[in-house]
N, C-alpha and C positions, 0 to 999 in steps of 0.2 A: 793104487795099483801095485801088484806084487812084482818083485824083482828076484830072479834067480839066474845066475850065470851058469850056463852049460855050454862049454866051448864058446861059440860065437852067438849063442842064443840068449836074448835078454827077455825077461818077463817083467813088464812094467806093472806096475799096478794100474679106474682111471680117475679121484674126485671124491670128494666126500661121498658122493654116490654118482654113478654114471647115469646121466639123464637118458631117457628113452630116445630123445631125438638124436643125440650124439651117437648112441649105439646104432641107430638106424643108418646114420651117415656112414659109419664105418662098415656096416653090413652091406650097403649097396656100393661102396666105393673101393672095396678090397680088390687088389690086383693079384694076378697069378704069380706064384713064386718062381724064381729062376732055379732050375734044378742043378745046372753045372756051368757056372759062368767061366770057369777056367778053360773050357773046351772051345769057346766061340772065338773065331778069328776075324770075322768080318763084322761090319757095323751098319746094318740096315737103318735107314733113317726113320725116325719117329713120325707118326701121322702128321701131315701138313696142317691138320685142323688146329693144332696147338702152335700159335705163332710165336716167333721170337719177338722180344720187346726191348725198348731202351733200358739200360741198366741204371738203377737209381744210384744216388750218391751214398757215401758212407762217412759218418761223422766220427772220426777217430778221437777227437777230444771228448765227446760224450762217452765213448767206449772206455777211455782211460779213466774218466770220472767214475763210471760204474764199477770198474775193477777196484779202484781205491775204496769206493764206498763199502764193498763187501769186506775188505780187509779191516776197515775202520770199525765195522760192526763187531768184528771179532771172529775167531775161528768157528766155522760152521759145523761144529761137532754134534752128532746126534744127541738129542735130549738136552741140549744147551739152550740158553736164552737167545744166543746169536743165531743158532740154527732156526729157531722158531721165527725170529725177526726176518730172516732172509726168505723163508717160505712165504710169509705174508707180503713181503716186498715184491717178490717175483709175481705172486698172484695179482697184486694190485697193478703193477706195471703192465703185465701182459694183458690184463682185462681192458686196458686202454687201447690195445692195438689189434688183438686177435679176434677172429670170428667166433672161436670157441676156446675157452680155457678150462682145464680140468685139474682138480687136485686129486691125487690118488694116494690116500694114506694107507700105511701098512705097518706091521710090526715085525720085529726079528729078535731073537735072543741076543743079549749082550754077553760079555765075558764074565762079569761078576755073577755069582750065584743068584738066581731069581731076577736078574736084570732083564728088562724089556726095552728095546730100542723103538722109539716112535719116529717113523720116517714118512716122508711125503714126496712122491714124484709130482712134477708140475708139467703139464702138457698143453701147448697152445697150437691150434690148427688154423691154417689159412687156406682159402678156397676149398672148403670141406667137401663140396660135391664133386670135385675133380677125381677122376679115377687114376690119373698119372700122379703118383705121390712119392715124395722123398722124405725120409725121416732124418732130421739133424739133431744130434744130441751132445750133451756134455754133462758131467756130474757137477754138483754145486757144493757138496759136503767137503769138510776139511778132515784131513787125517788126524786122529786123536793123539798120535804118538810121533814125535820127531825122531824116529828110531835110526835115521841115517845121520843125525847131527854129530859133528866131530867131538862135541862135548857130551859125554855119556850122562851127565847130570840133567841134560835136556831131553832125554829119550822118552820120558813120560809126559812131556808138555805138548800141547796141540800145535800143529803147523799153521802159520798165518795164511798159507794157500793163495798167494797172489796169482801165481802162474798155474798152480795145480789145485783148483781149476777156475778161479775167478776170471781169468782171461777169456776162457771159452764162454762163460756165462755172459760176460759183457759184450762179446761179439754177437752172440745170439739175440740179446736184447735189442741191439741195433738193427739186426735183420728184421726183427718184429716191427720196429718203428717204420722201417722203409717199406715193408709189405703192407702196412696199414694204408700208407699214402699211395702205394703203387701195387695194387692187387696182383699177385703172381699168376702167370699163365698155367702153372701146374699146382697141384696140391702140395703144401709144405706143412709138416708137423714138427714143431720144436719141442724137444723132450729134455727137460732138466731133471736128471735122475739123481736119486739120493743113495747114500750108503755105498758108494763105489769104493771108498778107501778105508773101510773099517777093519779089514782083515789084518791079522798078525801073522807074520812069517813064522814057519816052523811050529805053529800052534795048532791050526786047524786046516792046513793046506789052503785051498782056495774057497772054502765054503762060505766065508763071510766077506769076500770081495764081491763087487758088482751086484749088490743086493737089489738096488732099484731096477736095473735092467732085467734081472731074473724075475722080479715080481711083475714087471710090465709084460713080459712074455707070457707068463701064466695067466694074467688077468685080461689081456686084450681079446676082443672078439676074434673068433677063428678066421673071419673073412678079412680082417685087417692085415694086408700084406703089401707094404710099400715096395716100389721097384728096387730100392736099395737104401742104405743108411750111410750117413757121414758122421763120424765121431770126431769131436774136437777135444784135444787134451794137451794142455801146456802149449798154448799157441801165442804167447806174448813176449818171449824172451828177445832182447835186443839183437842177439846173434843167433836166432833160431835157425835150425837146419832141418827142413822137412823132406824126408825121403819116403818112397813107397814102403809100406810095412808088409812083411812077407805073408802073413795070414790073409791080409786084405787082398793081395795079389792072387793068392791061390783061390779065394772064394769069389772075388769080384774084379777080375783083371780088366775087364772092359771099362768099368767105372774108375779104377785106378788110372788107367791110361787117359780117360777123358779129363779127369781132374788135373793130372800133372801136365798134359798137353795144353790145357787151358791156361794153367799157371805160366807155362813157357811162352804161350802166345801173348800173355799180358806183360811179360818181362818181369815177373815177380822174383825178387832176389833171394828169397829164403827157401824156395822150392828147388830141389835137386833130384837127379835121377841116376846117381852114380853107384849106389849100393843098396843092400836090403838088410833090415833088422826085424826079427820076430819079437813082438811085444804082446803080452797077455793083458788085455784091456777090455773095456765095456763092449767092444765090437764082437768079441769071441762068443758070448752067449747068444747074440743076435744071429751070427753066422750059424751056430749050432741049431738055431730055431728055424733056419731056412731063409733068413733075410740077408742077402749079400751086403756086406758092410766094409767101409773104408775108414781106416784110422788115420787122421791127420794129427800127428804127434811129433814133438821135438824129441826124438828117440835118444839122442846122445845125452840128454839130461838124466834119463833113467839109469840107475846104477852108477851114476857119476862117470860115464864113459868119456865125456868131453875132456879134452886136454886143457881147456881154458879154466883156470881156477875160479873165475867169476861165475862159471856155469855149474858149479858143484853144490847146488842148494836144494836138490830134490829131497823131499821128506826131512827137511831141516827147518830150524827157526829162521833161516835166512831167505825163505821163499817170500820175498817182499817186493813191493812195487818198484824199487830201485833197479831191478833187473829187467823190467819190462819196457816196451816202447810202443808208441802210437803207430809207428810205421809198420811194425810186424803185424799187429792186430788188424790194421787197415788192409794189408795184403790179403790176409785170410778172409776178411769180410768182402772185399772186392771180388775175390775168387768165387765165393759162394753166391754172391748176387749175380755174377756173370753166368754161372752154371744155371741158376734158377730161371733167369729171364731170357737167356739166349741159347746156351748150349744144350741143356737138358730137353727143352721142347723141340729142338731142331736136329740134334746130332747124336742122340743116344738110342741104342737099339730097342725095339719092342721085344717083349719077352715071350 
């Protein structure tokens, strides 16, 4: 994700082939887009035909294991062996849990002359026939350059990427396990996007950030339009501080309120509602494509805004598991499961 400080603004940084059957599912299950979420003030209740259900458990130990596994494989830099291993691992894992799993390969120019990046989005769908759908996403690639490291000799080394973004990947894998055993009452698409963190600041502006999401938007069937999207980015820090993100509020205020109100009702210690930060992240291309999107991100890490010296590891070689906790990732997972099984079917407006 890209960072550029402007006053108080911070800028963070379908399948080998789409099967005909999956294409038809998306074709018949697309939902209408929300034209202007920021203008709605009331919250009509969703149809009672979608029941609230008991919220499944969440295995924080498994999540921490999956986070560490990614780091141990190595930095998931495009065109690297570690990147290829993680794509295969995600595909294999998700195939055990999801109704449908798709690999979406694509290419993009690299920085070296003649270089081609070989990238792959991974998409897992649950309850594919449901018309009420939410898209949950995180990137899985690692930044190739630790360009924020205090030691300039490390600037061309890849980031281990424990929090950015192995944490989000691990949380979403646990969601998949729980949804296999407890089919959700709404449609859920888990999107592991590639090439989010490849851009270089002051080289090509934003053109090589968010590559996987941009490709997804261009490749998806026109009829596929989830009610909204939730982006997870850096969701594992021991002292994480999640506040509503400004662009999310502008584009999807109802969903921001639903998420933070639910977090408050659950007593989640890492979710706060005291201020706003604007972050340029994977949700921005989705918003621009007409999909209301909410970024759950530990924004104080971006640009090293936190006053805690232990939290100044964004885009450095110190993005390691030692900074992450089971408790934080468990809070995020429990929140998402509560939304999926109870809040979204019952208490979110129709569009």
